[in-house]
N, C-alpha and C positions, 0 to 999 in steps of 0.2 A: 493407640496409633502411631504418631507423626515423631514422638520419641524413639519406635521402633522401626522409623521408616518405610510407612505405612500409609496407608490412605484409608478415609473412609467417608464415601457422600448416602447418602440418600435418597432415592429414586422411585416415587410412586408408593411409598412406605416401603419399599427393599431397601435394605441395608449393603452397599457393596463394598468390599476390601480390598485394596491391591496393593501389589508391592510399588516402593519409589524412585523403585530403581529401573532404567530401560535395559533395552537392550545389549547397549554402547558404554553400560556402566557409566550412568551421567544421570542424575535422577531430576525427578520435574513429579508438583503437585496441583491440581488444578482442585477448584473445588468451587462450585456453583452454588451460592446462596442469595434462592428467589431471582431477582434477574442481574446479579451480580456477580463476577467471581475475581477470584484471588486465586497469582497462579505465582508459583517457585517453582523457577527450572534453571540446571547448571548443566551446562556444557552441551544440550537436549540435542537430539534431531531432528530439524524443523518438523518433520514429517510426524513425527513423531507423536510432538507436541500439535499437532494441528488434528491427529486421528484419535486423540484422546480430549483434547478442547470438542469436538465434534461429537464426539460419545458423549461428554457428559454433558454437552449443553445440547443434543438432540437437535442439531442444525446437518442439513442435505450438503455436503463438503466435497467436492472434484477439485484435485489437483492437477496442473498445466502444464506441461514441461520440465522444467531439470530445477528441483526441489532439494539444493544440497546442502549440507555447513550445517552447525552447530549454533543454537543461541542461548545466550542466558540473561534472566530479566526477573526483577518481584513486580507483581504487579496486585493493589490490594482492591478491591471493591471497584471494580471496571466491568466497564457493560462490553458486549460481545464483539463490538465494535470498536471499542478503544485497544482490545486484547489484540484483533485481528492489525489493526492500526501501528501497533508496535511490535507486532511478531513478522509482520509482511516489511516493516521499517528497515527492522536488526535483522533482517536475511536476503535485503535487496531484490525483493518480491515485490508484487500486488495482488491485493482482493478488488471480488468484484461481486454485488448480489444481483442475481438475473432471478428475477420470480424469488424461489424459496431457499434456492440453490447458491450456496459463497463460493464462488471460482477463485482459485490462488495457485500463483504461477509468476513461472517468469515471465518478464515482459517484451523479452528481444524477440525478432520475428525474424523466420528465417526464410529468403527465399522461396515463393511459391505458396508459403503458408500463413493461415490467419490466427491471429490471436484474441482467445474473447475478451483478454482485457485489458484491450489496447480501442481506443474512439481517435474518430479522425473529428477536426475543426478546421473550417476555413474562416480567417479573419481578417478582415477586409480594411484597407486602415482608409483613414481618413484625411489626414492631415502630415502625416509623417509618411517617407518615403520605405521602399523594402529593404533599402543598402541602409536605410539609419537602422532600422532594426538586428541587422547582421551584425553589425557593429558594436550593438546593446547587449544583445542574448549572451549570457555566460555559455560556456563552452557544451555543460551538461544538458539544457535546454537546447540547444543550437541543432545537436544532434537528433530531434525531435520534430523540427520543423524542417518542409519545405518552402522553398522562396517562388512566388510567381510576380516578378516583376512588370512583368506585361497585363498584369490586371489588379498592381497594387494591393497583392495579400500575400497571407499567409497559411498554410495548412500543415496543423499540430497533427503529428500523432504519436499519444500516448496514454496514461493512464487520466483517470476522471481527472486526479490531483496535480498531472503534469499542465494538462488544458488548463485548469485554474489557474497555475502558476501565471502562466504563457498572458493568458486572459487580462492578468488584472496588471499584469508588468506592462501592455500594449495601451489597458486603460487609463493608465497615469501617464503614459508618453502620448496618447495619440489625443490631444486636444490642438484646438484654431488657436491660441495665443503663443505666437513663439519665445516669447519672453520666460514665459512661465515651462514652455515645454524645455529650453533652454537651460532653466535651472531643475525641470525634474532631471535632466540625464545627467548634470554634473551631480546631483545628489545621489544616483546610484554608482 
């Protein structure tokens, strides 16, 4: 089947045959073997890949916001979460699992709207000042942070991955020893 641009997969004793071609003349194949996936995607619409992934893995999947663009990748024997990490990272989107539902979408927030993919975390600083953090954060992380000099804290609004990055950086920098802190800042 694969030599002739078809897919073949089995589900509950029923074999499914499909075309490798998506609607936009791009190709993608997703095979599920036990709990691991093999994905071969070439210039396929992100939405098409996610829909096929959800169908073959039997997950509940909701898309939020604007999911545009195409993706090209080859993954072999990866978990569902690894596949979603790669798809969302390469398409500039994010995913989150809430109960039995995967939510995939754009991480931007429009005024007056909430985004189910984003979380808020307040990080109180012990040894460094907010002004020091402002100068240390990279521009992409700085866009997700609000600074509260009065409380000597920062508020991070972002995906769990973004919050984890900021927390790790603050953990490395917010130490009691001035000499150690200055060496860590220099290392960044």
